[in-house]
C-alpha positions as CSV (number, residue, x, y, z in Angstrom):
1,M,-205.4,-59.5,58.8
2,K,-202.9,-56.9,60.1
3,Y,-200.2,-59.8,60.2
4,I,-200.9,-60.9,56.7
5,T,-200.7,-57.2,55.3
6,L,-197.4,-56.8,57.0
7,I,-196.0,-60.1,55.7
8,S,-197.1,-59.2,52.2
9,A,-195.3,-55.8,52.5
10,C,-192.2,-57.1,53.5
11,W,-192.2,-59.9,50.7
12,L,-192.6,-57.0,48.2
13,L,-189.9,-55.0,49.6
14,A,-187.6,-58.0,49.6
15,A,-188.2,-58.7,46.1
16,C,-187.6,-55.1,44.8
17,S,-184.4,-55.1,46.6
18,H,-183.1,-58.3,44.8
19,K,-184.1,-57.0,41.4
20,P,-181.4,-58.0,38.8
21,E,-179.7,-55.1,37.3
22,P,-178.8,-54.9,33.7
23,A,-175.2,-56.1,32.6
24,A,-172.9,-53.5,31.7
25,T,-172.0,-53.0,28.2
26,I,-168.3,-53.1,27.6
27,A,-167.0,-51.5,24.6
28,Y,-163.3,-52.3,23.1
29,E,-161.9,-50.4,20.4
30,A,-158.9,-51.5,18.6
31,P,-156.1,-48.8,18.6
32,A,-155.8,-47.3,15.2
33,I,-152.4,-47.1,13.8
34,A,-151.2,-43.5,13.4
35,K,-151.0,-42.2,9.9
36,D,-147.3,-41.7,10.5
37,Q,-146.6,-45.0,11.9
38,A,-144.8,-47.5,9.6
39,A,-146.3,-50.6,8.6
40,P,-145.0,-54.2,9.8
41,A,-142.0,-55.1,7.7
42,V,-142.1,-58.0,5.7
43,L,-139.3,-60.3,4.3
44,D,-139.1,-60.4,0.5
45,A,-138.1,-63.3,-1.7
46,E,-134.6,-61.9,-1.8
47,G,-134.1,-61.7,2.0
48,S,-134.3,-58.0,2.2
49,L,-136.7,-56.1,4.4
50,S,-139.3,-53.9,2.9
51,D,-142.6,-52.5,4.5
52,E,-146.2,-53.2,3.1
53,K,-146.6,-49.4,2.4
54,T,-143.4,-49.1,0.4
55,A,-144.1,-52.4,-1.7
56,S,-147.8,-51.0,-2.6
57,A,-146.3,-47.6,-3.5
58,N,-143.8,-49.1,-5.7
59,E,-146.2,-51.5,-7.5
60,H,-148.6,-48.6,-8.3
61,S,-146.0,-46.1,-9.1
62,F,-145.4,-44.8,-12.6
63,Q,-142.7,-46.7,-14.5
64,P,-141.0,-44.5,-17.3
65,A,-140.6,-46.1,-20.7
66,A,-137.1,-47.9,-20.8
67,E,-134.8,-46.7,-23.6
68,Q,-134.8,-49.0,-26.5
69,K,-131.8,-51.1,-26.8
70,I,-131.2,-52.5,-30.3
71,I,-128.1,-54.2,-31.8
72,K,-127.8,-53.7,-35.6
73,T,-125.6,-55.9,-37.7
74,A,-125.0,-55.8,-41.6
75,R,-123.5,-58.4,-44.0
76,I,-122.2,-57.0,-47.3
77,I,-120.4,-58.8,-50.2
78,Y,-119.6,-57.2,-53.6
79,S,-117.0,-57.3,-56.2
80,V,-114.4,-54.3,-57.2
81,E,-112.6,-53.4,-60.2
82,D,-109.6,-52.0,-58.4
83,F,-108.7,-53.8,-55.3
84,A,-106.3,-51.4,-53.9
85,A,-108.7,-48.3,-54.6
86,A,-111.3,-50.1,-52.9
87,K,-109.4,-50.9,-49.7
88,K,-108.6,-47.3,-49.4
89,R,-112.1,-46.0,-50.2
90,V,-113.5,-48.4,-47.3
91,A,-111.1,-47.0,-44.9
92,G,-112.0,-43.5,-45.7
93,I,-115.6,-44.2,-45.3
94,V,-115.3,-46.1,-42.0
95,S,-112.9,-43.2,-40.4
96,K,-115.4,-40.5,-41.6
97,A,-118.3,-42.5,-39.8
98,G,-116.3,-42.4,-36.6
99,G,-115.8,-46.1,-36.5
100,Y,-112.9,-48.4,-36.7
101,I,-112.0,-51.6,-38.4
102,L,-112.0,-54.5,-35.8
103,A,-110.4,-57.4,-37.9
104,E,-109.2,-57.7,-41.4
105,T,-108.3,-60.9,-43.2
106,Q,-106.8,-60.6,-47.0
107,H,-106.3,-63.6,-49.2
108,G,-106.1,-64.6,-52.9
109,D,-104.9,-66.9,-55.4
110,G,-104.2,-66.7,-59.0
111,T,-107.7,-66.1,-59.9
112,E,-108.9,-63.3,-57.4
113,K,-108.0,-61.3,-54.3
114,R,-110.4,-61.1,-51.5
115,N,-110.6,-59.0,-48.3
116,Q,-112.9,-59.6,-45.3
117,L,-113.4,-57.0,-42.6
118,D,-115.4,-56.7,-39.4
119,I,-116.1,-53.0,-38.8
120,K,-117.4,-51.2,-36.0
121,V,-119.2,-47.9,-36.3
122,P,-121.4,-45.7,-34.1
123,A,-125.2,-46.6,-33.9
124,A,-126.3,-43.3,-35.2
125,A,-124.0,-43.5,-38.2
126,F,-124.8,-47.3,-39.2
127,D,-127.5,-46.8,-41.9
128,S,-125.3,-43.9,-43.7
129,C,-122.2,-46.0,-43.5
130,V,-124.0,-49.1,-45.1
131,D,-125.4,-46.8,-47.9
132,R,-122.0,-45.4,-48.7
133,L,-120.2,-48.8,-48.6
134,T,-122.8,-50.0,-51.1
135,S,-123.2,-47.0,-53.4
136,G,-121.6,-47.2,-56.7
137,V,-120.9,-50.9,-56.5
138,S,-121.0,-52.6,-59.9
139,R,-122.0,-56.0,-58.7
140,L,-123.6,-56.7,-55.1
141,D,-123.8,-60.3,-54.1
142,E,-125.2,-59.9,-50.8
143,K,-126.5,-57.2,-48.5
144,S,-128.4,-58.1,-45.3
145,I,-129.2,-56.1,-42.1
146,N,-130.4,-57.6,-38.8
147,S,-131.7,-55.8,-35.8
148,Q,-132.0,-57.3,-32.3
149,D,-134.1,-55.7,-29.7
150,V,-132.5,-56.6,-26.4
151,T,-134.6,-53.8,-24.3
152,A,-136.6,-56.5,-22.2
153,E,-133.4,-58.4,-21.4
154,Y,-131.5,-55.2,-20.5
155,V,-134.2,-53.9,-18.1
156,D,-134.8,-57.4,-16.4
157,L,-130.9,-57.8,-15.9
158,D,-130.4,-54.2,-14.7
159,A,-133.6,-54.7,-12.1
160,R,-132.2,-58.1,-10.9
161,M,-128.6,-56.2,-10.5
162,K,-130.2,-53.6,-8.6
163,T,-132.1,-56.0,-6.2
164,R,-128.7,-57.9,-5.7
165,V,-127.1,-54.6,-4.7
166,A,-129.9,-53.9,-2.2
167,T,-129.4,-57.5,-0.9
168,E,-125.8,-57.2,-0.5
169,Q,-126.1,-53.9,1.6
170,R,-128.5,-56.0,3.6
171,Y,-126.1,-58.6,4.3
172,L,-123.5,-56.1,5.2
173,D,-125.8,-54.7,7.9
174,I,-126.2,-58.3,9.2
175,L,-122.5,-59.0,9.1
176,K,-121.8,-56.1,11.4
177,Q,-124.4,-57.6,14.0
178,A,-123.0,-61.1,13.6
179,R,-121.8,-62.2,17.0
180,T,-120.2,-65.7,16.3
181,V,-117.7,-67.2,13.9
182,K,-120.3,-69.4,12.1
183,E,-122.6,-66.3,11.8
184,V,-119.9,-64.4,10.1
185,L,-119.0,-67.2,7.9
186,E,-122.6,-67.8,6.7
187,V,-123.1,-64.1,5.9
188,E,-120.0,-64.0,3.9
189,A,-120.8,-66.9,1.9
190,Q,-124.0,-65.3,1.0
191,L,-122.0,-62.0,0.4
192,K,-119.7,-64.0,-2.1
193,S,-122.5,-65.5,-4.0
194,I,-124.4,-62.2,-4.4
195,R,-121.3,-60.3,-5.3
196,E,-120.5,-62.9,-8.2
197,E,-124.0,-62.5,-9.5
198,I,-123.6,-58.7,-9.4
199,E,-120.3,-58.9,-11.3
200,A,-121.8,-61.0,-13.9
201,A,-124.7,-58.8,-14.5
202,K,-122.5,-55.7,-14.8
203,G,-120.3,-57.5,-17.6
204,R,-123.5,-58.5,-19.5
205,L,-124.8,-55.0,-19.3
206,Q,-121.4,-53.4,-20.4
207,Y,-121.4,-55.7,-23.3
208,M,-125.0,-55.1,-24.5
209,D,-124.1,-51.1,-24.0
210,R,-120.9,-51.8,-26.3
211,Q,-123.2,-53.8,-28.8
212,V,-126.0,-51.1,-28.9
213,S,-123.5,-48.0,-29.2
214,Y,-121.4,-49.6,-31.9
215,S,-123.1,-51.5,-34.7
216,T,-121.2,-54.2,-36.5
217,I,-120.7,-54.5,-40.3
218,H,-119.3,-57.6,-41.8
219,L,-117.8,-56.5,-45.2
220,E,-116.2,-58.7,-47.9
221,Y,-115.0,-57.4,-51.2
222,Y,-113.0,-59.1,-54.0
223,Q,-111.7,-58.6,-57.3
224,V,-111.7,-61.2,-60.1
225,L,-108.2,-61.4,-61.7
226,A,-108.6,-64.2,-64.4
227,L,-111.5,-66.9,-65.1
228,S,-108.6,-69.6,-64.7
229,A,-105.4,-69.7,-62.9
230,P,-102.6,-68.0,-64.9
231,E,-99.7,-70.8,-65.1
232,A,-96.8,-69.7,-67.4
233,P,-96.7,-67.9,-70.9
234,G,-95.9,-70.2,-73.7
235,F,-96.5,-74.0,-74.7
236,F,-93.3,-75.6,-73.5
237,P,-93.2,-73.8,-70.0
238,R,-96.9,-75.0,-69.8
239,V,-96.1,-78.5,-70.3
240,G,-93.1,-78.4,-67.9
241,L,-95.6,-77.2,-65.2
242,A,-98.2,-79.8,-66.1
243,L,-95.3,-82.6,-65.8
244,R,-94.3,-81.1,-62.4
245,N,-97.9,-81.1,-61.2
246,G,-98.4,-84.7,-62.2
247,W,-95.4,-85.8,-60.3
248,N,-96.5,-83.9,-57.4
249,N,-99.9,-85.7,-57.5
250,I,-98.2,-89.1,-57.7
251,L,-96.1,-88.3,-54.7
252,G,-99.2,-87.2,-52.8
253,L,-101.0,-90.4,-53.5
254,V,-98.1,-92.3,-52.5
255,I,-97.7,-90.6,-49.2
256,D,-101.6,-91.0,-48.8
257,A,-101.0,-94.7,-49.4
258,I,-98.5,-95.0,-46.8
259,G,-100.8,-93.7,-44.1
260,W,-102.9,-96.8,-44.8
261,W,-100.0,-99.4,-44.1
262,P,-101.8,-101.5,-41.4
263,L,-104.4,-102.2,-44.0
264,M,-102.0,-103.1,-46.7
265,V,-100.1,-105.3,-44.2
266,V,-103.2,-107.3,-43.3
267,A,-104.0,-107.5,-47.1
268,V,-100.6,-109.0,-47.7
269,F,-100.9,-111.8,-45.0
270,L,-104.5,-112.7,-46.4
271,F,-103.1,-113.0,-49.7
272,I,-100.4,-115.2,-48.6
273,F,-102.8,-117.3,-46.6
274,I,-105.1,-117.7,-49.4
275,R,-102.5,-118.5,-51.8
276,R,-101.0,-121.3,-49.6
277,R,-104.3,-122.7,-49.2
278,W,-104.9,-122.8,-52.9
279,R,-101.7,-124.5,-53.5
280,N,-102.3,-127.2,-50.8
281,R,-105.6,-127.8,-52.2
282,N,-104.4,-128.3,-55.9
283,K,-101.5,-130.7,-54.6
284,S,-104.1,-132.7,-52.6
285,L,-106.4,-133.0,-55.7
286,A,-103.4,-133.8,-57.9
287,T,-102.3,-136.7,-55.5
288,A,-105.7,-138.1,-55.3
């Protein structure tokens, strides 16, 4: 009994000494990014680097309203009583408005005199200049005003140009880091393409700025001199003029006919061929 009790005590001591311990809990916490640490850079569609924080800030930042870009044009046609006085009056109105005459075409015949002008005036003086040009006109044949809003196109083109400029600077930085001739040539090819796009965008923007700042007026005025073309005073001078015009008309017809000489030659050969066939046929019938 003593031995049994001793053996049981040893077994209990051994069991307690080999009792499994609970597994240690290992906690891992990902290192937080510091507030002042920049977010990882991402490559945008244009090939330039921009961080996610900046992209998000730009996306949600306030964008001021763009200035409206409107191109105004007008077309005016009217008749005048005194051609010389009308020409002087138009020049005075344009000069007073701060504009200038871009192009002028004057022509006429025996029945009327006509003057066609392309006028450029500051956009702020466009409406008042149009009103002064048409005021006091006895017969206004046409007056039309057209406004074209190019604000969206202007803003889009300006944004694209700025993106190209930023991309150009990025390629310049890459060019400084190029180590081989191949890398240099590749970067320079990209720079050439980007610079061409920048120059084209600048030219288009400058053109739209000029069109917006100076409006265009297409003006046409005329003076009717007579309902029919004056020819010559008196009966006999008019008869002589009619005979001369008739002779000139005949000469014109002859000259036009000479221009069709290939067809005339073909017609002559056909006529000769048909005539000979007709004669030969008549002879054969007569002999039969």
